N, C-alpha and C positions, 0 to 999 in steps of 0.2 A: 824300346828297340835296342839292338846291339850297339848302335852308334852312341847311345846315351850312357853306355856302360852298364846297362841293366839287361839281364837275360830275358828273351821274349817269352811271354806266357800266352800269346795268341798266335794263330797261324802266320808265319812269315816264310821267307826263303829259308831252306834248310841251313843250319849253322854247323852241321857235322855230317860226315860221310854216310848218310842214310842208305844211299844206293851203291855203296861199295860192296864187294863180295862178302857174304856172310862168313864170319869166322867160326868154324865148327869146333875149333879147339876151345874148350872152356877156359876163360881167363882165370888165372890163379894169382893169389896174393904172393908177392915176392918174398920168399922166406930166407933168401940168401943174403939180403941186405944186412949191413951192420948198423944198428941204431945207437946213437949216443946215449939215449935214455928211454924211459917208458913214454915220455911225451911224444917223441918221434915215432914210437911204435904205434901209439893211438892215432896219430896223424896219418901214418901210413895206412892203417886200417880204414880210416875215413876215405882216403883218396882211392885206395885199391878196390874197396867194396863198391864205391861210386862208379868206378870204371866198369866193373863186372855188371852192375845194375844197368848202366846206360847201354852196354852192349846187348843185354837181354831185351831191353825195350826195342832196340833197333831190329833185332831178330824177329820179334813178335810183329812189328809194323811191316817189315819187309817180307817176312815169311808167311804171314797169315793175312793181315788186314789188306795190304795193297794188292796182293794176288787175287783175293776174293772180290775186292771192290772193282778191280779192272776187268774181271771176268764176267761177260754178259750171261754166261751159263752157270753162274755161281748158285750153289744150293741155298745160300743165305740171302734173305731179303735186305733191303736198305735199312729197314727198322732194326732188324736183328744185328746187322753189322754196326750200326750207330750206337746201339745200346750195349753191345757186347764189348766194344773197344773204347767207347766213350771218348774222352779228350786225351787219349794216350799219346797222340802225336804232339799236342801242346806240351805235355809233360816231358816228352823226349827232347824237344827243342830247348826247353828251359834247362833240363838237367845236363844236356850236352854242353851248353854254354857254362853252366855252373861248374862242371867237371874241369873244363879247361882253365877256369880261374883258380880253382883250388890246387890244380897241378902247378900253376905258376907261383904259388906261395912257397913251394919247395920246403915243405915240412916246418914252416915257421908258424907257431901256434897263434900269435896275435893276428897275423895276416889271414889265416884260415878263419878265425873267429870273426874278423871284420868282413870277410866275404859272405858269411852266413847272415850277418847283420844287414849288409848291403842288399841282399836278395830276399830279405824277410817277407816282404809283400808278395814276391813272386811265387813263394811256396804255396800260396792260397790257390794256385792252379789245381792243387790236389783235392780241394773241397768237393768240386763237382764229381771227380772220379770216385772218391771214397763214399760220397753220399749215394751215388747210383750203383755202387758195387753189388749190393744185394740183388738188384734187378739183373745185372750182368750174369750173376751166378744162376739165377732162375732161368734166364734165356739159354745159358750154356747147358744146363741140366736138360731142358726141353730138346735142344738140338742133339745132344748125345743120346737121347732116347729114340731118335730116328736113325734107322740103319744107314741110309744114304749119306746123311751129314756126318754121322759118327765115323764112317769110312773116310770121308774127306778130311776130317780132323786128324785121323791116324796117319793118312798119307802125308800131310803137311809136317806132322811131328817127325816122321821117319826121314823126310827130305831134309829137315833142319838138323837131324842128328841129335834131337833132344831126348834125354832120358825121361823127362817129366812132360805131362800133357799141358795143353794150353792153359787150363784152369790154374795151374801152379804159377804160371807166368803172369796171369792177370791179377793174381793176389800180390805180386811183388811191389807195385806202387803203394798199396795200403800198408804193407809191412815197412817199406823204406821211410815213408814220411813220419811214421810213428817211432822210428829208430834213431833219428837224428839227435833228439834231445838226450837219448841214452849215451850216444857216442860223445856228445859235448859234456855230459856229466862226468864221464870217465876222463876226458881231457882236462876238465877243471880240477879234478881230484889229483891227477898226476902232475899237473903244472904247479899246484900248490905244494906238493910233496917234494918236487925235484928242482924247480927253477927259481927258488927264492933268492938266489944270488944274482939274478939278472938285474941290471940297472933299471929296467922298465917293468919289474915284477908287478908292482901295484897297478900300473896302467894295464898290463897284460891280464891280470886277474879280473879286473873290472870289465874288460872287453870280452873275455871268454864267458864270464858269468852273464853278460848282457846277451851274448849269442845264445847261451843256454836258455835264458828266460824267454827270448824270442821264439825259439823252436819248441819250447814247452808250451808256449801260448798257441802256436800253430797246431800242435797235437791236440790240445784241449778244445780249440775252436772246431777242428774237424770232427772230433768225437761228439761235441755238442750239436753240430749240424747233422751228423748221422742220426743221433737220437731224435732230433726234431723231425727229420724226414721220416724216420720209422714210425713216430707217433702220428704224423699227419696221414701216412698210408693206413695205419690202423684205424684212425677216426673215420676215414673214407670207407673202410671195410665195415665198421660198425654201422655207419649210416645206411649202407646198402643192405644190411641184414635186419635193420630195425623196422618193425611193423607196429602201426598204431600210434606213432609219434607225430604230433601235429605242430610241434614247436619249430623254431628257426633251425637252420642248418647247424649241425653239431660243432662245426668249426668256429662258430661265433662264441663258443663257451670257453675259449682258450685251449691250452694244451691238455692232452690226456696225461694225468699224473699217475693214476694207478687203476687197476681193475682186478676183480676177484669174485669168487663165489661165496655165498653164505646162506644159511637156512633161517627162515623166519618162523617164529612160533605160530602154529596153526596152518602153515602153508604146506601143501603136499609136495611141491617141487622146490629145489633150491633157487635162489635168485642170483642173478649176475649183475654186479654193480660196477659202474664206470665213474671214476672221480675225475672231473675236469677242474680247471682253474676256477670256474664260476658256477659249477653245477655238479650235483650227485645224481646220476641216472640209474634207476633200478629197472631191471628187465628180467624176463623169464626165458631161458633158452629152450627152444623146441627141439625135437629129435632131428628135424631136417636142418638144424643149424640156425634157423631164423631166431631173432630176438624179439619178444613181445614186450612192448612198453608197459610198465606197471605204475611207476611214479617217478617224480623228480623233485629235488630240493635245490633251490637257487641260493 
């Protein structure tokens, strides 16, 4: 909770002005400021881009999600709304709080790094969003193919004064969580190059590198979860297409490692192979897309 000094990652009372009027003027990074060195320039980029990002989240929630969710005549079903926007409200609450804390650091590199370390676990709120993002894209594509819903999307975009459609904004959380470690990498490099005269240089370098390691770990964890989810979805798809297989559910054979086509000597048609952790499955693909079981090796 906020009281414990940790930003919320589950629904709580709003911690930032979600319901304040939408700011149609695009937030811009302050280019007039005079920075003492490149360290402050990097820190300013972290804070200013975070402010722009949080404002964009707020506009999406207020300008799309809440309006459609509160409208009994909405063209979108509860399932579509839930899977299109996922846990974007939890991300907004977390990042609003995080933004306020890094603002309070006042371009002090060690303080900013400590803030990343403090909220390391909280960034895992992105795992659910990133893992389910492909499904959101699929739902959005389907919705945009319907004339009525496509019109509703265009009307909301125009009302918000957005140059880009909703799809571009739904991608932003995926892009942001995978960018933090790059920003901290840049901070670490500039801190080492310019701030070696500081009395707390060694402590600062250790802290910044710890923050970098933490956010690199978050990015790697999210990418791993995305791959695992994609593989699980693919295994379910293979299972639904597989004809003639009498063995256990394919998910009991571990993760899908690889798949591909090959031609066997004497066989008229190519075979499609699926390599799992515990099994190699050989099939023949029919014209209708079904997979006919041929053999397996445990």
